[in-house]
C-alpha positions in Angstrom: 19.9 -24.4 7.8 20.1 -24.7 11.3 17.7 -24.0 14.2 17.3 -24.4 17.6 13.9 -24.5 19.7 13.6 -23.3 23.1 10.6 -24.0 25.5 9.7 -25.8 28.1 7.2 -28.1 26.1 9.8 -30.0 23.9 7.2 -32.8 23.5 5.2 -30.0 21.5 8.1 -29.8 18.8 7.6 -33.7 18.0 5.3 -32.3 15.0 8.3 -31.1 13.0 9.4 -35.2 12.7 6.7 -35.6 9.8 5.8 -34.8 6.3 8.5 -32.6 4.4 10.1 -31.3 7.3 10.9 -34.8 8.9 11.9 -35.6 5.5 14.0 -32.7 5.4 15.8 -33.3 8.4 16.9 -37.1 8.0 17.8 -36.3 4.5 20.3 -33.8 6.4 19.0 -30.4 4.5 17.9 -29.4 8.2 19.0 -29.8 11.5 16.2 -29.3 13.8 17.1 -29.3 17.9 14.8 -28.8 20.5 16.3 -27.5 23.7 14.0 -27.6 27.1 14.4 -24.8 28.7 14.4 -26.1 32.4 17.5 -27.8 31.8 19.3 -24.1 32.5 18.2 -24.0 35.9 19.5 -24.4 38.6 17.3 -24.7 41.5 15.3 -27.8 42.6 12.1 -27.5 41.0 13.8 -25.9 37.9 11.7 -23.0 38.1 11.3 -20.6 34.9 8.8 -18.1 36.1 7.8 -15.7 38.6 5.6 -12.8 39.7 5.6 -9.3 37.3 7.2 -6.7 39.1 4.4 -4.0 38.8 1.3 -6.8 40.0 -0.5 -8.4 37.4 -2.2 -11.7 36.6 0.1 -14.4 35.3 3.4 -15.3 35.9 6.6 -14.0 33.6 9.6 -16.3 32.4 12.7 -15.8 34.3 15.7 -14.0 32.5 18.4 -16.3 34.1 17.6 -19.1 32.2 16.7 -17.8 29.0 20.5 -15.8 29.6 22.3 -19.2 30.0 20.0 -20.9 27.1 20.8 -18.4 23.8 24.5 -17.7 25.4 25.4 -21.7 24.8 23.2 -21.1 21.2 25.9 -18.5 20.2 28.4 -20.4 21.5 27.3 -23.4 19.4 26.5 -21.4 15.8 27.0 -23.5 12.8 28.3 -20.0 11.4 30.2 -18.0 13.6 31.5 -15.4 11.3 27.0 -14.2 11.1 25.1 -13.2 13.7 22.1 -15.8 14.3 18.5 -14.7 13.8 16.0 -15.1 17.2 13.0 -15.2 16.9 10.7 -14.7 19.6 7.0 -15.4 18.9 4.8 -13.0 20.9 1.0 -11.5 20.1 2.9 -7.8 20.8 5.3 -8.2 17.7 4.9 -7.4 14.5 3.3 -9.7 12.2 4.8 -12.4 9.8 4.4 -12.7 6.5 5.9 -14.8 3.4 8.1 -11.6 2.8 9.4 -12.2 6.3 9.9 -16.0 5.8 11.5 -15.6 2.8 13.8 -13.2 4.6 14.6 -15.9 7.6 15.4 -18.6 4.8 18.4 -16.8 4.2 19.9 -17.6 7.6 22.1 -20.1 8.7 21.2 -20.5 12.2 17.2 -19.6 13.5 16.9 -19.8 17.3 12.7 -19.3 18.3 11.9 -18.8 22.1 9.2 -20.4 22.6 7.6 -17.8 25.4 4.9 -19.2 27.8 2.4 -17.3 30.5 2.8 -13.6 29.9 6.0 -13.4 28.2 9.7 -13.6 28.6 10.9 -10.9 30.8 11.6 -8.4 28.3 15.4 -7.9 29.2 15.8 -11.6 27.7 15.1 -9.9 24.2 17.3 -6.2 24.9 19.8 -8.3 26.3 20.1 -11.0 23.3 20.4 -7.9 20.6 24.2 -7.8 21.7 24.3 -11.5 19.5 21.1 -12.2 17.6 19.6 -10.4 14.5 16.0 -10.1 16.9 12.7 -10.5 15.3 9.8 -10.3 17.7 7.3 -11.8 15.8 3.3 -12.2 15.6 1.2 -15.3 13.9 -1.7 -13.2 13.9 -4.0 -10.9 16.0 -5.4 -13.7 18.3 -3.4 -14.7 22.1 -2.2 -18.8 22.3 -0.8 -20.1 25.4 2.5 -20.4 24.7 4.9 -19.6 21.4 5.5 -23.7 20.7 2.7 -23.6 17.6 3.7 -20.6 16.6 6.9 -21.7 16.0 6.0 -24.5 14.7 4.0 -23.2 11.8 7.2 -19.8 11.5 9.4 -22.8 11.1 7.5 -24.6 8.4 6.8 -21.3 6.2 10.2 -20.7 6.4 12.4 -24.1 5.2 9.7 -24.9 2.6 11.9 -21.9 0.8 15.0 -23.6 1.4 16.6 -24.9 -2.4 15.5 -28.4 -2.5 12.5 -28.8 0.3 9.6 -28.8 -2.1 10.3 -30.6 -5.4 8.3 -28.5 -7.5 10.2 -25.2 -6.7 7.4 -23.6 -8.7 5.0 -24.6 -6.3 6.3 -22.0 -4.3 5.4 -19.6 -6.9 2.0 -20.0 -7.6 0.7 -19.5 -4.2 -1.4 -17.2 -1.9 0.8 -14.0 -1.0 3.3 -14.4 -3.1 2.8 -11.5 -5.5 0.6 -9.5 -2.4 -2.6 -11.3 -3.6 -4.1 -14.5 -2.5 -4.2 -17.5 -4.7 -6.9 -19.0 -7.3 -8.7 -21.6 -6.1 -8.0 -24.8 -7.4 -9.8 -27.6 -9.2 -8.9 -31.7 -9.7 -10.7 -34.5 -11.6 -13.8 -35.2 -12.0 -15.1 -32.2 -14.4 -18.3 -32.8 -12.5 -19.0 -33.7 -9.0 -22.6 -33.3 -7.2 -23.5 -30.7 -9.4 -21.0 -28.5 -9.5 -18.5 -28.1 -12.7 -14.8 -27.5 -13.3 -14.5 -23.3 -14.8 -15.0 -24.5 -18.2 -11.5 -22.3 -18.5 -9.8 -24.7 -16.8 -10.6 -27.5 -19.1 -9.8 -25.4 -22.6 -6.4 -26.3 -22.8 -5.6 -22.3 -23.7 -2.7 -21.1 -20.9 -3.2 -17.8 -22.0 -7.1 -17.7 -20.9 -6.3 -19.5 -18.0 -3.3 -17.3 -16.5 -6.1 -14.2 -17.2 -8.4 -16.5 -15.0 -6.2 -17.0 -12.4 -5.0 -13.9 -12.2 -8.5 -12.3 -12.1 -9.5 -14.8 -9.4 -6.4 -14.2 -7.0 -7.5 -10.6 -7.2 -11.4 -11.1 -7.0 -10.4 -13.0 -3.7 -7.9 -10.5 -2.4 -10.6 -7.5 -2.6 -13.4 -9.7 -1.3 -11.3 -11.4 1.5 -8.6 -9.4 2.3 -8.9 -5.6 1.7 -5.8 -4.9 3.9 -3.4 -6.6 1.0 -5.7 -4.9 -1.8 -4.7 -1.2 -0.3 -1.2 -2.7 0.5 0.4 -1.0 -2.8 1.3 -2.7 -6.0 4.2 -1.0 -8.1 4.3 -2.2 -11.9 6.7 -0.5 -14.1 4.5 1.2 -17.1 5.8 3.6 -19.5 8.6 4.9 -18.0 6.6 5.1 -14.7 7.4 3.9 -11.3 3.2 3.4 -10.1 1.7 2.4 -7.1 -2.0 1.0 -7.6 -4.1 0.4 -4.9 -7.9 0.9 -3.2 -8.7 4.4 -3.2 -9.2 6.3 0.7 -11.7 8.8 1.6 -8.0 10.6 1.5 -8.1 10.8 -2.0 -11.2 12.4 -2.9 -9.7 15.8 -3.6 -7.2 14.8 -6.0 -9.6 12.3 -7.2 -12.0 14.9 -7.9 -9.2 17.4 -9.5 -8.0 14.7 -11.5 -12.0 13.8 -13.3 -12.5 17.1 -13.9 -9.0 17.8 -15.8 -10.0 14.5 -17.4 -13.7 15.8 -18.4 -12.6 18.9 -19.5 -10.3 17.6 -21.8 -12.7 15.4 -23.3 -15.4 18.5 -23.5 -12.4 20.4 -25.4 -12.1 17.1 -27.8 -15.7 16.3 -27.9 -18.2 19.0 -27.8 -21.6 18.3 -27.0 -20.7 15.4 -25.1 -22.8 15.4 -21.6 -20.3 15.2 -18.7 -21.6 14.7 -16.0 -19.0 14.7 -13.9 -18.5 18.1 -14.4 -22.0 19.0 -13.2 -20.7 16.6 -9.8 -19.7 18.2 -6.2 -17.4 17.2 -4.4 -19.6 15.7 -1.5 -21.0 13.9 -4.4 -17.5 12.4 -5.2 -16.6 11.6 -1.8 -19.8 9.6 -1.4 -18.8 7.5 -4.6 -16.2 6.0 -2.5 -18.4 5.0 -0.6 -20.5 3.0 -3.3 -18.1 2.2 -5.8 -14.6 -0.3 -5.7 -12.3 2.5 -6.9 -9.0 2.6 -7.7 -6.3 4.8 -8.0 -2.6 5.2 -9.7 0.2 6.9 -8.1 3.7 8.0 -9.5 5.8 10.9 -8.5 3.9 11.4 -4.7 0.3 12.6 -7.2 -2.4 10.8 -8.2 -1.7 10.2 -11.9 -4.8 7.5 -12.9 -7.8 6.3 -11.4 -10.9 3.2 -12.1 -13.9 2.2 -10.4 -16.7 -0.8 -11.0 -19.8 -1.6 -8.9 -22.5 -4.1 -9.4 -24.6 -2.8 -11.4 -28.7 -1.9 -10.7 -27.9 -2.4 -7.0 -29.8 0.7 -5.6 -26.9 3.4 -5.2 -27.6 5.5 -8.3 -27.0 5.3 -11.9 -23.9 4.8 -13.5 -23.1 3.0 -17.0 -25.3 0.2 -15.9 -28.1 1.7 -15.1 -31.0 -0.8 -16.1 -28.5 -3.4 -16.6 -28.0 -6.2 -14.2 -30.7 -6.6 -11.7 -30.1 -9.4 -11.0 -25.8 -8.8 -10.3 -24.6 -9.8 -13.6 -23.5 -6.5 -14.5 -20.7 -4.6 -13.5 -20.5 -1.0 -14.1 -16.9 0.2 -15.2 -16.5 3.8 -15.0 -14.0 6.9 -14.7 -11.1 5.6 -16.5 -8.9 8.0 -15.7 -5.6 9.6 -16.9 -4.0 12.4 -16.3 -3.5 14.4 -19.6 0.4 15.0 -19.6 0.7 11.0 -19.3 -1.8 9.8 -21.3 -0.6 7.1 -24.5 1.4 4.8 -22.0 -1.2 2.2 -21.6 -2.1 3.4 -18.2 -5.6 3.3 -19.0 -5.9 -0.2 -20.2 -3.8 -1.3 -17.2 -6.4 0.5 -14.8 -9.6 -1.0 -16.6 -7.9 -4.7 -16.2 -7.5 -4.0 -12.5 -11.1 -2.7 -12.3 -12.3 -5.6 -14.5 -10.3 -8.1 -12.4 -12.3 -6.9 -9.3 -15.4 -7.9 -10.1 -17.6 -10.7 -8.1 -17.9 -14.3 -9.6 -21.2 -13.5 -10.5 -21.2 -11.1 -13.4 -20.9 -12.3 -16.4 -20.8 -8.8 -18.3 -18.7 -6.0 -18.1 -20.5 -2.1 -19.0 -19.1 1.4 -19.4 -20.2 4.2 -21.6 -17.8 7.3 -23.7 -17.8 9.8 -26.2 -19.3 8.8 -29.2 -15.8 10.9 -30.7 -13.4 9.8 -27.9 -11.7 8.4 -30.9 -8.9 7.0 -28.3 -10.7 5.8 -25.5 -13.0 3.6 -28.5 -10.0 2.5 -30.0 -8.5 1.2 -26.0 -11.8 -0.4 -25.3 -12.2 -2.1 -28.9 -8.9 -3.7 -28.0 -9.8 -4.9 -24.6 -12.9 -6.9 -26.0 -15.4 -3.8 -25.4 -18.2 -3.7 -28.5 -20.7 -0.7 -29.2 -24.6 -1.5 -27.8 -25.4 2.2 -28.5 -26.4 5.4 -27.6 -26.0 6.4 -23.4 -29.5 6.9 -22.2 -29.7 10.4 -20.5 -26.2 11.2 -22.0 -26.2 12.9 -25.5 -23.1 12.6 -27.1 -21.9 9.5 -25.3 -22.0 5.9 -26.0 -22.5 2.5 -24.2 -20.2 -0.3 -24.8 -20.4 -3.9 -23.3 -17.7 -7.3 -23.3 -18.8 -10.7 -21.8 -16.6 -11.6 -18.1 -14.5 -14.4 -18.2 -16.3 -17.3 -16.0 -15.5 -17.7 -13.1 -15.8 -19.9 -10.0 -17.8 -19.0 -6.8 
């Protein structure tokens, strides 16, 4: 891969000579060339900026040197049959993500234009589109003095994806953002340090249990630290369905209200005499429930076809399956595991149950839920998921409470 960087501070990119990136350059896997923009100026002062049209503070980088620099790099492209990609770091660009890094890793020739001051004259970007695939990218919602720091970050994120760059390719899979989730916490020797223990599951040798724990930790971290990622649809194929599983939004309240009533009417028909509090719930109460609970929905064919929700029991937000339990924050109240009547029996309920369990905080040691005492299908699903009958549900005739130990998690 060939990468050209254009900047007025070439020494800033010396960082690309160290670590694995420097090793890749030495081995010939990566060809990085840094160019001084001032080499493309023709006045005595090597001027690269001027005052902005329309007034305002700061200076704008002139189009002439940038035009010459980009023209020369196109002419010298190592893959003339393919358009090079021009990356322009800018806080007004689209977000740079792991998915974008993978796209850029597929290009043979990458050019990075490091702006300074108030940025590069926009005509340069527009003109470059004739010869380049242009990507204006932002490293985050903040402003840097120039594009060099962002360029270094972009380059490292991209080149580590090149075949042969990383010694163990599996390390590229099990890391943050590869599956839309943040990476799980990691540990090494010793097993005990300053009174803190490595989670027991990691010492068990049970690779299945370890994989389950790591996925649960990834989901928990993502929900807690990056709800914006958790809101992005996670697509799964299940029972012949192409599903989107995501956190519920207030705009979903109407569909959720309808789905809940349909499922509970079905429950009442199959289990006469069971107390169905959801049928007494108003739409306004259902909307408030979205604020009180962590609610997930499954969407297929443009409609919500399933839901599940959870919250820490005894947290003062009202009654639930675990009312009276877990006042110390160790019980996760699971509720409203709902699947549209026409799609039941495809495993969607079990999948949603796993999703809402995985969203429990690290302090949770017990899951608790309730269902109809005669709901044979529900009881079978919950039993297979590891739940055990505790007894009748207080205040809910015809319903029972089930509990399940939560896996030990790190803090």
